[in-house]
N, C-alpha and C positions, 0 to 999 in steps of 0.2 A: 720201573717200580711204581706202584700206586699206593697212596696212603689211605688208610681207613682205620678208625679207632686209634690205638696206640702202637700199632705194629705195621710192618710193610709186607706186601704180598707180591710175589713175583708173577707177572703176567705170563711167564713161560711155563707155569705149572699146568697140569692137566685140568681141563674144565671142571671136573667133579671136585678135585682137590681145592681149586681156587674158590669155587662156590661154597664148599664146606667151611673154609676159613671165614668167608664173608658171613655165612649163616651164623657161625659161632659168635661173631661180633655183633651182628645186627639183631638177632633174636631178642636178647635182653633189652636192648635199646628200644625196640618196637613196643615193648610192653610198658614203656614209660612215656609214650606220646599219645596224642589224640589223632593226628593226621600224619601219614607216612612222610610227607614233605618236610617234617621237622627233623628227620634224620639227615645229618650233614654228611655228604659224600662228595669226594673230589670228582671232577669231570673225567679224569683218567680212569678211576675205579669204576665209575658208572658206565663208561663206554666199554671197558673190558668185561664187566658183568653182563651187559647186554649181549655182547658177542658170544660169551661162553653159554649163556642161556640159549641163544640161537643155534649154536653148534649142537648142544645136547638135545634140543627140541627136534632138530632134523633127524638125529639118530633115533630118538625115541619114537618119532612118527613112523620111521622106516621099520622099527621093531614092533610097533603097535603097543608101546608101553609108555606113552607120553604122560599119563596121569601120575606115574611114580615120580616124575620130575617135580611136579607141583607139590607132592606130599613131602619130598625130601628137602626142598629149598623154598619154603613159602616166604621166608624173609627176603631172600634174593628176588623172588618174583615181585613182591610188593614194592620194595625199595627201588628196583630197577625200572619197573613200568611207570611208577609215579614220577621218578626222577627224569626219565625221558620225556614224559608229558610236560614236566615243568621247565626243562631246559632246551629241548630240541624243537618245541613248537614254534612255527613261524606264521602260518595261516593254514586254514583247511581243517582236516580231521586228524585224529590221533594216530590211526593205524598206519598210514604211510610212513610216519616218523618212526614208529615202533619196528616195522619190517626193515627199514633201513638201518636202525641201530643194532638190531640183532642179526642182520645179514640174511634175513629170510625174505627174499624179494617176491616170492610167489604165494604170499598169504591169501587165503580165501575167507569167505564169510564163516566157514566152519572153523577155520583157525582162529578167527576173531572170537567166536563163541568159546573155544577151548581156553584161550588165554584169559578171556573175561571171567569164565568160571573159576579158573585157577587163581585169579586176583581176588575174587570174592572169598574163596576158600582160605586164602592167606589172611585176609582181614579177620575172618572168623577165628582163625587159629590164635591171633593175638588180641582177640576181643576188641577189635577196632570197629568203628561204625561202618555199616555197609550201605547206608542211605537208600533203603528200599523204596522210599517215597518218590525218588527221582524217576522221570519218564524214560530214561535210558538204562536198561538193565545192567549192562556191563560198562559202557562208557561213562555213565554217571558217577559210579564210585571212583573210577580212575581220575576223572576230572576233579572231584572233590578232594581226593587225597594228594593231588599235585598242587593244590592251592591255586595261586595265580601264576601262570607261566611267566618266566622272566621277560619274554618278548612283549608281554602285555603290560608290564609294570609302568612304563612311561605314561601311557594313556590313563592308566589307573591312578597314578600319583597326580596327574594333572586334574583329573576329575575331583579328587579329594581337595585339592587347593582351590579349584573353582567354587565348589560347594561351600568350603569354609570361608572364602571371600564373600560370598553372597549371604552366608549365615554364620556370623562369628561365634554363635553359641552352639554350633553343630557338634553333636557327639556321635559316637558310632551307632547307637541304637536309632537315633533320628535319621542318620544317613542311610541306614538299611531300610527304614520305613519309607523314606523318599524314593529310594532306588526301586523298590518293588511296588510302589504306588501306581506306576504307569508302565506299560509294556516297553515303551520306546526310550525311557530315560537313560538306559545304559547302552544305547546304540553306538556311542563313540568307543566302546570297548570291544575287544575281540570276544568271540563266543565263549571260550573257556572262562574268561574273567566274569562275563555275564552270568554264566551258570553257577559259578562258585558263590557269587553274591546273592543270587536269587534263591538258591537252595541250601545255602550254608548254615542258615539259622544261627545258633550260638557261635559256631566256628567262624562264620562270616563276620559277626559282630566283633569278635575278639581280634580278628585280623584287621578289620577296619580301625578298631581302637588303637592297636599298636602302630598302624601305619599313620594315623592322624598324629599320634605322639611323635613318630619319626619325622613327619613333615614339620611339626612345630619346633622340634629340637634343631633341625637343620637351619632354622632361621638365625640361630646364634652364630656369632663370629667364630667361636671355638666350640662346636657342638659336642655335647656329652651324649654318646649313643649307647651307654651301658644300660642293662636292665630291660631292654625292649622285648627280648624273647622272640625275635623274628628270625626266620631262616637267613643265613648270611647273605644269600643272593639278593634279598630284598634291600638290605642295608647297602651292599656294595653298588647295586644298580642306582639307588637313590643318590649316593654320594657322587657317582660318576655323572649322573644327569645334572646334579646341582653344580658340580665343578665346571661343566660345559655350558652352564647358563640355560639349560632346557627346562628348568622348573621355576615358576614365578614365586619365589619364596619370600620376597619383600623382607630382606634381612634386617634384623633389629634385635634389641635386647629381648630375651625370652620373657623376662619379668614384665616388660611393657605389653607384650602380646597377651600374656595371661591376665594381666589386670584389666585389659579391654574386653575380656570375654565374660559373659554371664551364663548362668544356667538357662535351660529351656523350660518353658511351661510343659507340664506333663499331666497325664491322667493318674489319679490315685484313688485310694479308698479309705474312708473312715467307717469301719464296719459296724460300730455301735453308736453312730450319731448322724453325721451329715450324708453318709452314703457315698455315691460316686462324686469325686471332686476333680476340679482342674486346679493343680497346684501352680501358683504363680511365684517364680523365684525371687529372691532378694535382688535389689537393683542398687548399684552404687552410682556415684556421680549424680546425685539428685540434690541440687543446692538447697531446696526447701524441704528435703527429706520426704518428698511425696513421689510415689510411682503411680501412674494412672494407666490402667490396662483396658483395652477394648476386647471384650469377650463376646463373640457372636456364636450362639448355639442354634444350629438349624435356622439361620437368618435373623434370630432375635438378638439384638445387641444390648449388652449391659456394660456400664462403666464400673470397674472395680478399682478401688483406691487402696493403696497401702502406704501408711505414713508412720514414720518414727515419731513417737511422742516427745522425743528429746532431740530436736534439731540442733545440730552442732556437735553434740557428743556422739551421736550415732552417725555413721558415715554415709548412710543411705537408707532406702526403704526396705523393711523386712519382707520376708516371704509371707504370702497370704493365700487363701483358697477361695474358690468359687464352687458352690455345690450345684451339680447338674440336677435340676428339679424333676426331670422326667426323662425317659429314654429318648435319645437323640442320635442322629447319624454322625454329625461332625461338629467340631468347634473350631473357630478361627480366632487366634489370639495375637494381639499386637500391642506393643508398648506405645503409649501416646507419644507422637512426635517421631516415631520410627517407621520407615517404609517397609521393614521386614515383618512378615506375618507367618505364624506357625499354624499349621493345620493339624488337628488332632482327631483321629477317628475314635468315636465312642462306641457305637453299635454298628456292626456290619449286618445288614438285613439278611445276607446269605449265610452268615455264620454268627448268630447272636450269642456267642459264648465269650464272656469276659473273665479273665483270670488275673489275680493279683497275688503278690507275695504275701507272706504272713505279716510283713510290716506295712502293706498297703500299696506297694509299687506295682504299677500296671505292667503286665507281660504281653506285649503286642502279639498278634496272632501269627506272625511270621517267625517267632522264636519258639524253640522247644521249651517244654516245661521242666522244672527241676524236680528231682525225686524227693521233694520236701513237702512241708505243709503249705497249702495255698488257699486263697479265697476264690470261690467260683460263683459267678453271677450269670443266671440264665433265665429265660422265660419258664414259668411254671408248667406250661403245657408242652414243653419239649424235655423229654426225659434224658438224663445223662446216660451215655453208653461208654463202655470201656472193656478192655480185655480181662481185667481183674477188678472187682469192685473195690474202690478206695475206701479207707476208713473215714467215716463221717465224724468230725470232731464236735462241731456245733453249728446250728443254724441261727442266723441273726435277722431280725425284722428290718425292713427297708423303709425309707421315707415314703410319705403318702403318694407322691407322684410316680413311684415305681411299683404300684399295684400290678399284680400279674407276673412279677419276677421273684426269683428265689436267690438268696445269698447263703452259701454254705461253706464252711471250712472243711477241707479234705486233706488227708495225708496220702500222698501219691507214691509212697514207698512200695515198690514191687509192681507198680502200674506202668504199662508200656505206652498206652495212649488213652486219650479222653476226647469225647465228642458229644454231639446231640443226635437224638434219633431223627430219622428223616433227612439226614445230611451226611454226605460222603466225606466231609472235611474232618480231619483228625488232628488233634494237638498231641504231638509226640512227647513222651516223657523221656528225657535223655540226659546223661551226664554222670560223671563220677562225683565224689565229694569235692567241694571247692574249698579253698583256703578261707579262713575267717580272720577278720581283724577284730580282736577282742578288746573292748573298751571298758567293761565294767559299767556300773551305774553312773549316769551324769550327776554333776553337782546339783542338788535340788534347789530350785528357785533361781538358778543363774543361767543366762543364755547370752549369746552375742547380740549385738544390735540387729543382726539379720535373722534372729530366731534360732540359731543353731545351738545345740547342746554344748556344754563346757565340761570337760573331764579333769578331775584333779590328779589323775595318774596317767602316764603315757601308756598307750595300748600295747598289747602283745599280739603276736601273729601265730595262729594255729595252722599247721601244715599237715594235710592228710597224706596218707601213703598206703593205698591198697597194694602197691608195688613200689619199687625204688623209683623215685621221682625227683627231678631237679626243679627248684623254685627260685625265681628271681625276685628280690625285694628292693624296692626303690622308695625312698622317703625324701620329699622335697617341701620347702615352704610353699604354701598355697599362693603366696604373692609372687612366686618366682625365685630364681636364684639357684645356686648349685645344690646338689643332693646333700643331705645330712647323713644319709646312709645308702649305699648300693652294695649288694652282695648276693651270693647264691648259696642255696642250701640243698644238698642232696640227702634225702631221708628215705629210710626203708620202713619206718613206723611213724605213726602220728607224733608230731613234735611241736612243742610250744617254744617260740622264740620271743625274748623280751629284752633283757638288759643290754645286749650288744647292739640293739637297734638304735639306742639313744645315747650311747656312751660318748659320742663326739660332741654332744651339746653341753653348754654350760648349764648348771642347775641353779635355781629351779627353772624348768622349761615353761616358756610362755609363748603362745602363738598358734597359728593354724598351719596344719601340715597335710599334704596329699600323700597318702600311703597306698602304694600299688604293689600287688603280689601277682606275679605271672608264672604260670607253669605250662604244661602242655596246652596247645591252642584250645580255647573254649573253657579253660579252667583258670579263672583269675578272680581277683577281688580288688576293689578300689574304693577308698573312702576318704573324705576330708574330715579331719579330726582337729578340734580346738582344745588345746591343753593349757590349763593354768594350774601347775603342779602345787599341790597342798592347799589349794583354795577351798574354803568351806563357808557355808552360810547357815546360821542357826536362826530359825524363824519362830516367832511367838505371836499368835498361836501357830501350831504346826500346819493347820488348814484354816484359811479364812473362809468363814461361812457368810451367807447373805445377812444383811440387816435391811431395814426399810430405806436407808440412805444409799445402799450399794453393797459394799463389803465391810465386814467387821474390821475395825482398826487393827493394826499390827505393827510389829517391829522385826527388824532383822539385824543380826550382828555378823559381819563378814570378817573372816580371819584368813591368814596365810602363813606359811612357814618362813623360816629364815631366808633372806635374800629377795623376798617379794614384798612390795609395799602396796597397800590398799587405801584408797581415799574416796569417800569417807568409809569408816568402818561401822558406824551406827546409822541405821536408817529407820525412819518412822513413816508409816502409811496411814493416811486418813481414809475414811469410807469412800472417797472419790479418787483415791490414788491406787493404781494397780502396780506400778513399777517405778524404780529409780535407777539412775546410772551410777556406776562406780568406775574407777580407773585402777587397773593393776599395772605395776611396773617393776622391772628388774633393771640391772645395770645395762642390759642389752635391748630390751623390748618394752613397749607400752601398748596396752590393749584396753578399750572400753568394754564393759559388760553391763548387761541389764539384770537387775535383781527384782524378781517378781515372786513373792512367797506363794506356795501352792494354795489354790483356792477352788471352791466349788464353781460350777458353771451350769447353765441351763440352755436348752434349745427347744424351739417350738416348730412343729411341722405344719405348714399351711398349704392349701391347694395352690399349685402353680407358683410357689415361692421357693427360692433357694434357702434352705435352713442354715442358720448361723448360730454359733455358740455365743452366749452373753455372760458377762461377769457380774451380773446383778439381777434383781427381780425384774420380771417382764411386766410390761403393761399391755394387756390384751383388751380388745374392743368387743363389747357385748354383741354388737350387730354382726360380728365376724366369727363368732365361736363355732358356727356350723361348718366353717371351712377349715377348722383346726383338726388335725388328726391326732398327733401324739405330742407329749411333753417329755423331754429327756433331761434327766438330772445326773450330773457326774460329780461325785465327791472323791478326790484322790484317795486311793488305797482302800476304798469301801466298795464292796461288790453288791451287797444287799441293802436295799433301802426300805423304809416303812411306807405304808400307803400315804398319799397326800390327802389333806383334808380341805374341803370347801367350806370356808367360813362366811357366814352372812350375819352382820351385826355382832361379830365376835363369837357366834355360835356355830358349831359344826353341823352342816346339813347333809353332807355326803362324803364318803371316802372313795378314793380311786386307788386300787392296788397296782403295784408295779407288775408288769408282765415279764420282767427280767431285765437286768443290766440298767436299771434306773429309767426304764421307758414306761410311761403312763398313757393309756388311751384316753385322752381328755374328751373325746367325743362322747364317752359314756356319761359325762356330766353336762353335756350341751343343754339338755332340757332344763336342768336345774339352774344353770348360769343364765339362760335367757329369761327364765321365770323371775329371777331375783334382780336382774339388771346389773347389780354391783355385788362383787364377792372378792374374797382373798383366798389364795391357795397357799397353804403352809405345809412344810415337811417336818414332822416330829423327828428330831435327831439329838441324841444324847441329852434328853431332857429339855431341849429347847424347841420352840416353835419357829422354824426358819422360814421366812417369807420367800416364796419362789415366783409368785405372779399375782397381779391384781387384775380384776376384770371390771371395766368401767364403760359406760356409754361413750360413743365416739364424740358427741358434741362438746366442743371446748369453747364455743362462742356462738352467739346468735347472728353476728354480723361483724364486718370490719369496716371502720370508717377512717377517712383521711383527714389529718390535722396538720397540714404543711410539712413539718419536720418529723412527724411520726404518724404511725397508724395506731388505732385503738381497737382492741377486741371488746365488742359490746357483750355484756353478760359473760365476760371471760372467766374461765376457770384455769388458774395458773398451776402448773405442776412442774416439778424439777425436770429440766431437759426440754421444756416446751420450746419449739423452734418454728419459725415461719420461713417458708419459701415464697419469694415474691417474683411473680412472672409478669412481665410487661406485655400487655396486648398491643402496645404501640411499637414494640421491638421484640417480636416473638422468636427471633433468631438468637437472642441472648440467653445464656444459661441463667437459671434462677439465682437470685441473691438470697443467701441463707443467713438469717439473722436470729439470734436468740431473743426470745420474748422476755421483757422485763417483768419483775414481780407485780408491777401495777397493771399488767396486761397491755402495755404499750410496746410498739415496735419502732425503735429509732431508725430513721431512714438515712442512708448515706447520701452525700450531696447529689450524686448523679441520678438518684431516684426521686428527688424533690421536683415537683411539677413536671413529671415525666409521662403523665397520661394514665389511663385506666390500668389497673393491676388486678391480677388474680392471685389470691393468697391461699396457700396450702399450709395447714398446721400439722405438726407431727412431734411426738416425744422421742428424742434421740437418745440412744445409748452413748454415754460419755466415752466409752472405750472402743466404739466401732464407728467406722465412717459409713453412714447410711447414704446410699446413692439416691438422689432425688430424681424423679421422672423428668424426662425432657419437657413434657407438658402434662400436667395431671388430668385425670378424668374429671369431667364437669361436676360429678357429684362430690368430688373431694375439695372443691374450691369455694372461696368467698370472693365475690366480685366487689372491687372497691373503686368507685369512680374518683378520678383525680384529674386536675387540669393539666394541660401542656402536652409536650411530646418529648421523646428521648433525644438527647443531644450527643451525637457521636461524631464520626467522620461525616463529610458532606453528604455522601450517599445515604448513610444511616439516618441522618437528620431529615433528609427529604422523604425517605420512605416512611419514617415514623410520623412525619407531618401528614402524609397521606392517610395513614391508619387512624390518626387523630382527627381527620376531617378538616385539616387546615390547608391542604394544597392538593394538587393533582399528583398522580403517580408518575414519577420521572420515566421518560421513554428510554433512557440509556442507563442500564444497570449492569455493573460488572460482577457483583457477588450474587449469582443467581440462587444460591442456597437460601438467601433471605426471602426470595419470592416463594420458594417451596414451603418455608415455614408459615407463610401467610396462607397458602392453599391448605396446609394441614390444619391450621387453627380454624379456618372457615368451615372445613369439612366436619370438624369435631363439635363446634359450638355454632349453632344456627342463629347468629345475631342478625339484626335487620339488614345490615349492609353486606352480609356474607356473599350473597349471590353476585352482587355487583363487583365485589373485590375479586371473586373467583374469575369472573369474565375478563376483567381488566388485567389481572396478573397473568392469567393463562395466555392472553394475547401476546404478552411480551415473551413469555417462556417459549411459545411456539416459533418465535423469530430466531431462536438460538439453536443451532444444530447440536450443541453439547449439553443442552438443558437436561436431557435424560441422564447423561453421565453424571452431572452434578447432583442429581437426586440420590445417587448411591453414596455421596459424600455428606448428605444432609442428616444421615443417621436416624431416619425415621424407621420405626419398627415395620416388619413386613405387612401387617394388616393395614397400616396407614399408607404405606408406599403404593400399594396397588390402587387404593382409592384416589390418591393424588394423580397417578398416571391417567386414570380414566377421567377424572374431573377436568383436567386440563386439555383433554383431547389428544394427548401425546401417545396414548395407547393405540391410536389409529393413524398416527402421522408417519410418513416415510422418514427413514434415517439415511443420510447420504454420507457414505464413508464410515469406516470403523477402524479401531485400533486393536492390535494384538493383545494389548493389556485388558481389553474388554472381555476376552475369553475367560479370564479368571473370575469375572463377576458371576459366572454361572453357578459357582459353588455357594455364593452367599445371597445374591440377588437375582434369582432366575428370571423374574419378569423383566427387570431392567436389561439383563443380558440378552434375553430373547429379542428385545427391540433393537438394542445396539448392534448385535451381530446379524441382524436380519439380512443386510446386503451380502453377507458371507455365506448364507445358507441357500442351497446345500453344498455349493461348489467347494468352499474352503474346508468343509467338515469331512475331510478325507480320512481314510484309515491311518492310524498312528499320528494324526494331527492333534495338537493341544486342544483345539476347539472341540473336536469330537470327544476327546477324553474327558473334558470338563462337562460337556452336555450329558454324556453317559453317566458320569459320576453323580450328577445331581438328579437326572431324570430316569436313569435305568436303561435297559436294553430296548425298551419300547421306543425310545426317542430315535435310536439308530434305525429301527424299522420304518418309522414314519418319514425320516429324511430320505429313505430309499423309495418313498412313494407307496409303501405297503399300507394295508388297511389297519386301522387302530384295533389291536386285539382286545382292548377293554372298553370299547365304545359304550357299552351299556352300564359300566360301573358308575354308581351314584344315582341311577334312575329311581324315581319314586314310583313304585308299582303297587300291587295289592299288599305286599308286605308293609309298605309305608302306611297304607291305610289302616292296617291292623295295629301297627305300632302307635298310631295316633290315638288309639283307644286305651293304651296302657298308661299306668301311673308313672310319674317322673322317677320314682324310686326303682321301679321295674326296668325302665329304660336305662337308667344309669348303671345298674348291675349288668345289663346286656352289653353296654358299650365297653365297660371295663374289661369284660371277658374277651371281647372281640378284638380290641386294638392294643396290642402289647409291644410288638417290635416295629420300630419306625422303618418305613420302606422308602424306596425312591419316589420322586415327585409324581411320576406318571404310572407307578405301579397301581394295580387294582385296589389294594388295601388302602393306599393313601387317598385315592379318589373317594372310596366309600366313606372313610373317616371324615373327609371334608364335606361330603354330602350330609353326613350325620349332623355336623354343626349347622348346616343350612336347615335341616329338618327341625332342629331345636329352636330356630328363630322363625319358623314358618308363620307364626301368628303375630309377629311384630308389625309395627306400623309400616316400615319400609317393605317388608315381605308382602303385606296385603296390597300395597301400592303397585308392586310389580306383578303380583298374581292377577290383579284386575286386567292387566294388559297382556298377559301371557299368551292368550290365544292369538292375538294380533301379531305379536313378535314372532311366534313360530310360523304363522302364515306368511309373513313378509320374508322370513329367512329362507323360504323355499326358492326365492329369487337367486340364490347361490347357483342353482342349476343352470341359470342363464349366463353364467360367467365361464371363464376358461377353467374354473375350479369345480366344474360339474362333478357331482358325486359326493362332495363334502357335506351336502345337506343331509346325507344319510347319518352323519354323526349327530345331528340334531334329532332326527327321528329315532335313533337308537336310545336317546335319553328320555323319550316321551313315554308316558303311561300307556299301556296297551289299548285302553279305551278312551282316555281323556287327554285333551291338550289345553286345559284351562285350569285356573285356580293354582293353589300352592303345589299341586302334584306336578305341574309343568315347570317349576322353578329350575331344576337341574338342566332341562332342555333349553330354557331361556338363557342360562348362563353361557353355555357353549355357543348358542346362536349369536349372542352379543360379541363374543370373542372372535368368531369366524368372520362376522361382518366387518369388524374393526381391522383385522389383519388383511382382508381382501381390499378394504378401503385404502389401507396404506400402500397397496400396489397400484393405486390410481383409478380404481373402478368407481365411476361417478354415482351409480345407484347405491352402492354400499356406503359411499361417503355420506350421501343424504340420509340413509337409514341410521348410520352411526350418530350423526348429529341429532337426529330425531329421538333416538333411544338413549342418548348419553345420560340423562337424569335417572332413567330406570336402571341403567347399568351401574351407575354410581350407588344407587340404593342397594342393589344386590351385593355389591362389593363391600359395603359397610357392614352388612349382616353376615356375609360369608366370604371373607377375604381369602381363605385358603382355597376354596373351590374356584373362585374368580382367578386367582393366580395360576392354578393348575390349568384352567381353561384357556387363559391367555397364552401360556407357553405351549399348550397342546395345539391351539389354533395356529400359532406361528409355525410349528414344525409340520403340521398337516399341509398348510398352504405352501411352505417352502418345498416340501416333498413332492407337491403336485406341479411345481414350476416346470414348464416345458413338457408336462405329461397330462394334457387336458383330457385324454380318453382313459386314464388309468382307472 
């Protein structure tokens, strides 16, 4: 007897009768699942069904009526074929297992097609996904609906545990992103498991999520495995493997595991303000309440800080965001002090279509799109294509750096796919309605210390039901511990579940809970909800507007129902106070919350700056108004705002109307603001003149002088928030000392800065509620130089190096912290003080003695434009590297120039197909790099050449050129792609009349002439790369600058291979190469990487 459903079937019955009974049982169940593997079938029933199908198929083939079998028993065909694929697989392909299971041992390719067509027809009968996007017409759907075969689960579970051990914050979406990021990452898995993960989209994410949850629960001594919603075979196999010690679970309390886990950084969208964001999650376990993030976007590093204003009451640093100022390919994010790094793809040059949910969460390109309202971001010159035109809800303007892109909100209801013209890639729209966790409105003005919303009522759960569906609900404390509710609901119509979810908890409810709803695979909902039942805050005024001191003063009264205590209940906010801490407690729980009454805020968009919201009037600089694009003003619950007025001497001289959603194009007032030098911007609102910004000249002092224990701003103009950043030229490796300026325009010095030597002082007006990151070293035009005696006293090495920079002693010959020397090189390159050349020579000599000096440069956190200059200045761009580390491979994605030098000994031999090295090179440089390593000709050798078009452009106005550039360069491309090279050459073109460019141009003819000597080396033929960059008729002047750039790079990389002639030329031309790197770091970086790959590709191929 075989068991299925709630009744028994005799295997002695006739095949047709047996299958009829199974069909009756399986048909309705198939209509309530997403994948056929969700149907639970015993091994006996599965074996019997396969045999019966085989018997009937043999008969029908003999009679020529086999199609009727697939029409009569589609449920049996679907369940049995996917079941055999899931349970019988050991290795190899599916069909041998199927022929064996059904007893049809002489199956042909025609039989495979017949059964494959029958399986797809069965899927269509039950409205199940057919996965037409897969490359295997018949086998693909069978693989997907079988899920991950049981035989493959051990390797699969081990991979999950390995990845979670390497990345404790790993979630299912991130795991899928990692899995499909490189072709060979799943090589430890059998082919069926690889295919399911690569092509499963939402279904794969959901299976990964449930399995990660399973692995986590198995860590507990008495695991609770209810509510997972996985096929029984997954759970049984995991339990058996765990019992036999075949899984490295690191048993411990589940609550401890969860407490140690943090969220991951992710891409998100603020559609009416900052645009594309990197959301940085809250961080616990920060003793000082400060989280410091390294955010590197296309090689440019920024430090982003998040700090609780109430250290001690708040348990860690809250979530914060970093606005992506312009289109970029990737971002690398790491928490300071952590070795783990998260890579986020921003724009894929091959498919520059970004999609976000209505709430702003990014939907990665390997996921299907929901049939809901979404935000779509794409280049304006690439038209959206689709099977059915989606309804356009609204179009929103983007920040200034995203010119050439379009952001539109679309309803995808009824749409099957979405894409861009000229691209075969399609984003499928797939999915039934998903459950919803319904919270209602959050308590206004109240959040957790981490920035999460707080709800005064427990949420309900809405369960959809296009057909009868079973949903599993699990609610657990976010900090860990047993479930407060676990149950299942089978519904045949949409249903709201509420009271029974929370019946077991003492009231009032206080705390954070993880609510998970799971139904058919691919249909789930998960949300963390913070509840403080009956908590309310009444704020006066209801919205705090700006005043000249910051925000209008306000009050808040916090109340709660019986059983919950609040301390304090009355809060007062001055103009400089944004939030206060309260504590809520019951007999069972205590939670701190932040009360911040609703307030207006303002944002300014500036060229190449990440826009941020401010909770007070802005201070804008007159000299910078031409770089300002728009001003955004947000007043809670107010959609339409009046025009802002430009006041000069209290008189309105111009109005700027809103273009919608509180966005004002401030560039329309640029001429007025520059003409009057000083002005105030006010917003008329409810009869009040609300200040939103002031515009003042930048000069806050004429000089800064040293007076032993303090500095003094000469002719200083003190304003609230005025702050000084003090940089020691005698210890440039130290971070700046940030000190508020006193009202008498003095700057008190801490003890370690007294008699510490010459200082550079940068002045800035800081927002009291935001942490403004100070530059690692400011631009020369931003600083005051303040002469002071002495040197910096730190450890012995610091003191000795500082004494050298102060002119008190020689440079030590033995230095362990090489990053200190790199900062000396960087400062000397940026500020040409009298002793700069000598310090460069002496410091470079020591750096060249250390084989790991180049590697240390990647840790010195110099921006890309200064990194390339430092490499060239020291001569290390032409020095051989002995030995390499596999960890150097990952540097390709952030520091390609450094990586090219460090991995030079491994090229091209170690860059084999499926190697991490080649994958990293291709990810950064594109497919051109692969061709060059094979010794092929550069397909874009002429890209960036200054020809007759360049001569024509030199006659155009700056405004005409800027319009051309904006239209031409929209989508970021790989480093060696043609568009990237042209854009880099454009930046060189814009600097063609600079002092450094003229210096190089005067010698360009000689450089090109000398570079012809490359043909006398074993790398004969590479001189053609220089010729390809030359003007058709001229090889002198600024028109030859692109050719000079690649000539320098080729000479350097051949010199690194020991060629004496090129070593002489590199030393001779190094000052000129440094000059061109300073004005055109992008093209110089490209050419250095290009030269290394060209030379590596020619190694051993002299006649290529």
